C-alpha positions as CSV (number, residue, x, y, z in Angstrom):
1,M,-17.8,-7.6,14.5
2,K,-18.0,-5.9,11.2
3,L,-16.5,-7.7,8.2
4,M,-15.5,-4.4,6.5
5,P,-12.5,-2.0,6.6
6,Y,-12.6,0.2,9.6
7,W,-11.2,3.0,7.4
8,L,-14.1,2.9,5.0
9,D,-16.7,2.6,7.7
10,T,-15.4,5.7,9.4
11,A,-14.8,7.9,6.4
12,P,-17.3,10.1,4.4
13,R,-18.9,8.5,1.3
14,F,-17.7,10.1,-1.9
15,T,-20.7,11.7,-3.7
16,G,-19.0,13.5,-6.5
17,G,-18.9,10.7,-9.1
18,Q,-20.5,10.9,-12.5
19,A,-24.2,10.0,-12.8
20,E,-24.1,9.3,-16.5
21,V,-22.4,6.4,-18.3
22,P,-18.9,6.8,-19.6
23,G,-18.6,8.5,-22.9
24,G,-16.8,11.2,-25.0
25,D,-13.2,12.0,-25.5
26,V,-10.5,12.8,-22.8
27,D,-6.8,13.4,-22.8
28,V,-6.2,10.7,-20.2
29,A,-8.3,7.7,-18.9
30,V,-7.1,6.4,-15.6
31,V,-8.1,2.9,-14.7
32,G,-8.4,2.6,-10.9
33,A,-9.7,5.1,-8.3
34,G,-7.2,4.3,-5.6
35,F,-4.3,6.5,-4.5
36,T,-2.2,6.0,-7.7
37,G,-5.1,6.9,-10.0
38,L,-6.4,9.8,-7.9
39,S,-3.0,11.3,-7.4
40,A,-2.3,11.1,-11.1
41,A,-5.6,12.6,-11.9
42,I,-5.0,15.6,-9.7
43,A,-1.5,16.2,-11.1
44,L,-2.8,15.8,-14.7
45,A,-5.7,18.2,-14.1
46,K,-3.3,20.8,-12.7
47,K,-1.5,20.6,-16.1
48,G,-4.8,21.3,-17.9
49,A,-5.5,17.8,-19.1
50,S,-9.1,16.4,-19.3
51,V,-9.2,13.3,-17.2
52,A,-11.6,10.4,-16.6
53,V,-11.1,7.9,-13.7
54,L,-12.9,4.6,-14.0
55,D,-13.1,2.0,-11.2
56,A,-14.7,-1.4,-11.0
57,G,-15.9,-0.5,-7.4
58,N,-15.9,2.6,-5.4
59,V,-13.3,5.3,-4.7
60,G,-10.5,3.8,-2.5
61,S,-12.4,0.6,-1.8
62,A,-9.7,-1.8,-2.9
63,A,-6.0,-1.9,-1.6
64,S,-6.1,1.9,-0.9
65,G,-8.8,1.5,1.8
66,R,-7.8,-2.0,3.1
67,N,-4.3,-1.5,4.4
68,G,-2.9,-0.6,7.8
69,G,-2.8,3.2,7.2
70,M,1.0,3.3,7.4
71,C,3.3,5.5,5.3
72,N,6.5,3.7,6.1
73,N,9.7,4.7,4.4
74,G,12.4,2.1,3.7
75,F,12.4,-1.1,1.7
76,A,10.4,-4.3,2.2
77,Q,13.8,-6.0,1.7
78,D,17.0,-5.8,3.7
79,Y,18.9,-2.7,2.7
80,C,22.3,-4.5,2.8
81,A,21.1,-7.3,0.5
82,L,19.4,-4.9,-1.9
83,S,22.3,-2.6,-2.2
84,G,24.6,-5.6,-2.8
85,K,22.3,-6.7,-5.6
86,L,21.6,-3.3,-7.2
87,G,24.7,-1.4,-6.3
88,R,24.9,1.2,-3.5
89,E,24.1,4.3,-5.8
90,R,21.0,2.7,-7.3
91,A,19.7,1.4,-4.0
92,N,20.1,4.9,-2.4
93,M,18.2,6.5,-5.3
94,L,15.3,4.1,-4.8
95,Y,15.4,4.5,-1.0
96,R,15.1,8.3,-1.5
97,A,12.1,7.7,-3.7
98,F,10.3,5.9,-0.8
99,D,11.3,8.9,1.4
100,A,9.8,11.2,-1.3
101,G,6.6,9.2,-1.2
102,V,6.0,10.0,2.4
103,S,6.8,13.7,1.8
104,K,4.4,13.7,-1.3
105,V,1.5,12.4,0.9
106,E,2.3,15.1,3.5
107,S,2.4,17.9,0.9
108,L,-0.7,16.8,-1.0
109,I,-2.6,16.7,2.3
110,A,-1.5,20.2,3.1
111,E,-2.3,21.5,-0.4
112,E,-5.7,20.0,-0.6
113,G,-6.7,20.6,3.0
114,I,-7.4,16.9,3.6
115,D,-8.4,16.0,7.2
116,C,-6.9,12.5,7.6
117,D,-4.9,12.5,10.9
118,F,-1.5,12.4,9.1
119,K,1.3,12.2,11.7
120,R,5.0,11.5,11.4
121,V,5.3,9.2,14.4
122,G,8.0,7.0,13.0
123,K,8.1,3.3,12.3
124,L,9.4,0.6,14.7
125,K,10.6,-2.6,13.1
126,L,10.8,-5.3,15.8
127,A,13.3,-8.2,15.8
128,A,11.4,-11.5,16.2
129,K,14.6,-13.4,17.0
130,P,18.0,-12.3,18.4
131,E,19.7,-12.9,15.0
132,H,17.1,-10.7,13.4
133,Y,18.3,-7.8,15.6
134,D,21.9,-8.3,14.5
135,K,20.8,-8.2,10.8
136,L,18.8,-5.0,11.5
137,A,21.7,-3.4,13.2
138,R,24.0,-4.1,10.3
139,S,21.5,-2.6,7.9
140,Q,20.9,0.4,10.1
141,A,24.6,1.2,10.4
142,L,25.0,1.2,6.6
143,M,21.7,3.1,6.0
144,A,22.7,5.8,8.5
145,K,25.9,6.3,6.6
146,E,24.5,6.1,3.1
147,C,20.9,7.3,2.9
148,D,18.9,7.6,6.1
149,P,20.5,9.2,9.2
150,D,17.0,9.4,10.7
151,T,17.2,5.8,11.9
152,H,18.4,4.3,15.1
153,M,18.5,1.0,17.0
154,V,16.6,0.2,20.2
155,T,18.1,-2.7,22.3
156,R,16.0,-5.2,24.0
157,A,16.8,-3.5,27.3
158,E,15.5,-0.2,26.0
159,L,12.5,-1.7,24.2
160,R,10.0,-1.0,27.0
161,S,10.2,2.7,26.1
162,E,8.7,1.7,22.7
163,I,6.4,-1.2,23.3
164,G,4.7,-2.9,26.2
165,S,5.6,-6.5,25.2
166,D,8.4,-9.0,26.0
167,Q,8.0,-10.9,22.7
168,Y,10.8,-9.1,20.8
169,F,14.6,-8.7,20.9
170,G,15.0,-5.0,20.1
171,G,14.2,-3.1,17.0
172,M,15.0,-0.3,14.5
173,V,13.3,3.1,14.3
174,F,12.7,4.9,11.0
175,G,12.1,8.5,12.0
176,K,10.5,9.7,8.8
177,S,7.6,7.2,8.7
178,A,4.0,8.3,9.3
179,G,0.4,7.1,9.7
180,M,-2.9,8.4,8.5
181,H,-6.6,7.6,8.1
182,V,-6.6,6.2,4.6
183,G,-10.4,6.2,4.2
184,R,-10.5,10.0,4.8
185,Y,-7.4,10.4,2.7
186,G,-8.9,8.6,-0.3
187,H,-12.1,10.6,0.0
188,G,-10.1,13.8,0.2
189,L,-8.2,12.9,-3.0
190,A,-11.4,12.1,-4.9
191,V,-13.0,15.4,-3.8
192,A,-9.9,17.3,-4.8
193,A,-9.8,15.6,-8.2
194,A,-13.5,16.3,-8.9
195,K,-13.1,20.0,-8.0
196,R,-10.5,20.2,-10.7
197,G,-12.9,18.8,-13.3
198,V,-11.8,15.1,-13.2
199,R,-14.7,12.8,-14.2
200,I,-14.8,9.9,-11.7
201,Y,-16.9,6.9,-12.7
202,E,-17.6,4.3,-9.9
203,N,-18.8,0.8,-10.6
204,A,-17.5,1.1,-14.1
205,P,-15.2,-1.8,-14.7
206,V,-12.9,-1.6,-17.8
207,V,-13.7,-4.7,-19.8
208,G,-11.9,-3.7,-23.1
209,L,-9.0,-1.6,-24.3
210,K,-8.9,-1.2,-28.1
211,R,-5.7,0.5,-29.3
212,Q,-6.4,2.9,-32.1
213,G,-2.8,4.0,-32.9
214,G,0.1,5.2,-30.7
215,S,-1.2,5.6,-27.2
216,V,-4.8,6.3,-28.2
217,H,-7.3,3.7,-26.9
218,Q,-11.0,3.1,-26.8
219,V,-11.7,2.3,-23.1
220,E,-14.8,0.1,-22.8
221,T,-17.1,-0.4,-19.8
222,P,-20.4,-2.3,-19.6
223,G,-22.2,1.0,-19.7
224,G,-20.3,2.9,-22.3
225,S,-16.9,3.8,-23.7
226,I,-14.4,6.7,-23.6
227,R,-11.8,7.5,-26.3
228,A,-8.6,8.5,-24.5
229,R,-5.4,10.0,-26.0
230,Q,-3.5,8.2,-23.2
231,V,-4.4,5.5,-20.7
232,L,-2.8,4.9,-17.2
233,L,-3.4,1.6,-15.6
234,A,-3.4,2.2,-11.8
235,T,-4.8,-1.1,-10.6
236,G,-2.6,-3.8,-9.4
237,T,-4.6,-6.9,-8.4
238,S,-7.7,-6.3,-10.4
239,A,-9.3,-9.5,-11.6
240,V,-11.4,-7.5,-14.0
241,G,-10.4,-6.4,-17.5
242,P,-7.9,-7.3,-20.3
243,L,-4.8,-7.2,-18.0
244,A,-3.5,-10.7,-18.5
245,W,0.1,-9.5,-19.2
246,F,0.2,-7.7,-15.8
247,R,-1.5,-10.6,-13.9
248,R,1.3,-12.9,-14.9
249,R,3.8,-10.6,-13.2
250,I,1.9,-9.9,-9.9
251,V,1.0,-12.3,-7.2
252,P,-2.1,-11.1,-5.3
253,V,-1.4,-12.0,-1.7
254,G,-4.0,-11.8,1.0
255,A,-3.4,-9.4,3.9
256,F,-5.8,-9.4,6.9
257,I,-6.5,-6.9,9.7
258,I,-8.5,-6.7,12.9
259,V,-9.3,-3.6,15.0
260,T,-10.2,-3.7,18.6
261,E,-12.9,-1.7,20.5
262,P,-11.7,1.7,21.7
263,L,-9.1,1.3,24.5
264,P,-8.3,3.6,27.5
265,V,-5.5,6.0,26.8
266,E,-3.6,4.6,29.9
267,V,-3.6,1.1,28.3
268,L,-2.3,2.4,25.0
269,D,0.4,4.4,26.8
270,R,1.6,1.1,28.2
271,L,1.4,-0.9,24.9
272,T,2.7,1.6,22.4
273,P,3.8,4.8,24.3
274,R,5.2,6.5,21.2
275,R,2.3,5.5,18.9
276,R,4.7,4.2,16.2
277,M,3.7,2.4,13.1
278,T,5.0,-1.0,14.2
279,T,5.9,-4.2,12.3
280,D,8.1,-7.2,12.9
281,T,10.7,-9.2,11.0
282,K,8.7,-12.4,10.3
283,N,7.7,-13.6,6.9
284,F,4.3,-14.1,8.3
285,V,4.5,-10.5,9.4
286,N,2.5,-8.8,12.1
287,Y,2.0,-5.1,12.2
288,F,0.0,-2.8,14.5
289,R,-0.8,0.8,15.2
290,V,-3.3,3.0,17.1
291,T,-6.2,4.4,15.2
292,P,-7.3,8.1,15.5
293,D,-10.1,7.0,17.9
294,N,-7.8,4.9,20.2
295,R,-8.4,1.4,18.9
296,L,-5.5,-1.0,18.2
297,L,-5.3,-2.1,14.6
298,F,-3.4,-5.4,14.3
299,G,-2.7,-6.9,10.9
300,G,-0.6,-9.5,9.1
301,R,-0.3,-12.2,6.6
302,A,-2.1,-14.7,8.9
303,R,-2.7,-17.1,6.0
304,F,-1.6,-17.2,2.3
305,A,-5.1,-17.1,1.1
306,A,-7.6,-15.0,-0.8
307,T,-10.0,-12.6,0.9
308,N,-13.7,-13.5,1.3
309,P,-15.9,-13.4,4.4
310,K,-15.2,-17.0,5.4
311,S,-11.4,-16.5,4.9
312,D,-11.4,-13.2,6.7
313,V,-13.0,-14.7,9.8
314,K,-10.5,-17.5,9.8
315,S,-7.6,-15.1,9.4
316,G,-9.1,-12.8,12.0
317,A,-9.1,-15.6,14.6
318,I,-5.4,-16.2,13.9
319,L,-4.6,-12.5,14.2
320,Q,-6.5,-12.3,17.5
321,R,-4.3,-15.1,18.9
322,S,-1.2,-13.3,17.7
323,L,-2.5,-10.1,19.2
324,V,-2.8,-11.8,22.6
325,Q,0.7,-13.3,22.3
326,V,2.1,-9.8,21.8
327,F,-0.2,-8.1,24.3
328,P,-1.6,-10.6,26.9
329,E,-3.6,-8.0,28.7
330,L,-5.8,-7.7,25.6
331,R,-7.0,-11.2,26.0
332,D,-10.6,-10.2,26.7
333,T,-10.7,-7.2,24.4
334,R,-13.6,-7.1,21.9
335,I,-12.8,-7.1,18.2
336,D,-15.0,-4.7,16.3
337,Y,-13.6,-5.0,12.7
338,C,-12.1,-7.7,10.6
339,W,-11.3,-7.6,6.9
340,G,-9.0,-8.7,4.2
341,G,-7.4,-7.2,1.1
342,M,-5.1,-8.2,-1.7
343,V,-1.5,-7.0,-1.9
344,D,0.0,-6.7,-5.4
345,M,3.3,-8.4,-4.8
346,T,6.0,-8.5,-7.4
347,R,8.7,-11.2,-7.5
348,D,11.4,-8.9,-6.1
349,R,9.0,-6.8,-4.0
350,L,9.8,-3.7,-5.9
351,P,7.2,-1.6,-7.8
352,R,7.0,-1.5,-11.6
353,A,6.0,1.5,-13.7
354,G,6.4,2.5,-17.4
355,E,4.8,2.0,-20.8
356,R,3.9,-1.2,-22.7
357,N,2.2,-1.3,-26.1
358,G,0.9,2.2,-25.7
359,L,-0.5,1.7,-22.2
360,F,1.1,3.4,-19.2
361,Y,1.1,1.7,-15.8
362,S,2.2,1.9,-12.2
363,M,1.6,-1.0,-9.8
364,G,3.2,-3.8,-7.8
365,Y,3.9,-1.8,-4.6
366,S,4.2,-5.0,-2.6
367,G,2.9,-3.8,0.8
368,H,4.5,-0.3,0.6
369,G,1.8,1.3,-1.5
370,T,0.2,3.9,0.8
371,H,2.8,6.5,0.0
372,M,4.5,5.1,-3.1
373,S,1.1,5.0,-4.9
374,T,0.6,8.7,-4.2
375,Y,4.2,9.5,-5.3
376,M,4.0,7.4,-8.5
377,G,0.7,8.8,-9.5
378,A,2.3,12.2,-9.6
379,I,5.4,10.8,-11.3
380,M,3.3,9.1,-14.0
381,A,1.6,12.4,-14.7
382,E,5.0,13.7,-15.6
383,V,5.8,10.5,-17.6
384,L,2.6,10.9,-19.7
385,N,3.8,14.5,-20.3
386,G,7.1,13.2,-21.8
387,R,9.3,13.0,-18.7
388,A,10.0,9.2,-18.6
389,D,13.4,10.1,-17.1
390,L,11.6,10.9,-13.8
391,N,10.4,7.3,-13.4
392,P,12.7,5.5,-10.8
393,W,11.6,2.1,-12.2
394,R,12.2,2.9,-15.9
395,D,15.1,0.5,-16.3
396,F,13.7,-2.5,-14.4
397,D,12.8,-5.5,-16.4
398,W,9.6,-7.4,-15.5
399,P,9.6,-11.0,-16.5
400,A,6.5,-13.2,-16.0
401,I,6.5,-15.4,-12.9
402,P,7.0,-19.0,-14.2
403,G,3.8,-21.1,-14.0
404,H,1.7,-18.1,-13.0
405,F,-1.2,-17.3,-15.4
406,G,-3.3,-15.0,-13.2
407,K,-4.7,-17.3,-10.6
408,P,-2.2,-17.9,-7.7
409,W,-2.6,-21.6,-7.3
410,F,0.7,-21.8,-5.6
411,L,-0.1,-19.6,-2.5
412,P,-0.6,-22.5,-0.1
413,I,2.9,-23.9,-1.1
414,V,4.4,-20.4,-0.7
415,G,2.7,-20.1,2.7
416,A,4.1,-23.4,3.9
417,Y,7.6,-22.4,2.8
418,Y,7.5,-19.1,4.6
419,R,6.0,-20.6,7.7
420,F,8.9,-23.1,7.8
421,Q,11.4,-20.2,7.3
422,D,9.9,-18.4,10.3
423,L,10.5,-21.5,12.4
424,V,14.1,-22.1,11.3
425,R,15.5,-18.6,10.6
């Protein structure tokens, strides 16, 4: 079993990074070489800007390469509850932004000729309890009327057409959702950016940001510094750099994934005949999908803990037990990959983007970042060009999380609370 992301292990290694240390002047310095940063860099370069992207690790090696490879439209929250809180018009506007995120991924892949197995197979959200089905049905009825007619319910009696398991009580299908190979996607974005003259610096953590007036900053790394007319922070859970204000507003929550050995097509046809991106309604969520080479990827919260080799193995064992509960016939199936990653979770599970003290930022995707990061990268390129009105999150306040100063000491407490909620609700 490899303790590394399947996506990164099966994708080409990006070789177009800068060999020299960071230096000189640029129009825009982007901190983070994930989907947000690379999407923004491509859009900025198309406008004629000189761009440098700096990452503490490698291209796409953090959240962008450690997720489930799902481009799922729709909110993390219940649509009825969120529209009641924000108002129907605003909720619909945000919902359409998530739709636009999936479409942006699709169009960018086509424009740049990225081979990453993008397919709009739809998402299936499974009801873990009978009352969860009723809640999904109420939301779907309102969504179909207001913002997403490409959704429908699947009763428990009909569920065998969607999944080969008796663990669930029906579900909801989101027709616009898609899946892709995020390792190859990240590599393709980096290649596209480099072809347009973007300077990409790997293993170049930003350790200092010195404001020199307006939005101009000196961006410092251990190897050198760059003077940038504008800076975009495109890194959500980074523990590196002078980002304390942002860390107080984001909780880095561990997410863990296992991937099986390749499975016979006839087995997959029984387990997931429509090859949907699939998730359930638990707080300790499970999600699964089929990879391009016919493995089953199975992920979830597993434990409210940070990721490291020891933690990943513990979480992988929990996920394997959950996998067998959902699909008993996979009891003896070999697990080839196990890894963890950090989700940049905001308090209300909605992204944040804008400008603070001359620094532009987009982060906090809260588990829906595969497509929203790509979309917001392109949007932030417009914001940096003076179009702040295009930012869907421009009017959202972002207070600090009480008692949170960067290290999430409270995660075990939060985990115990949500585990209890899964038992009683």
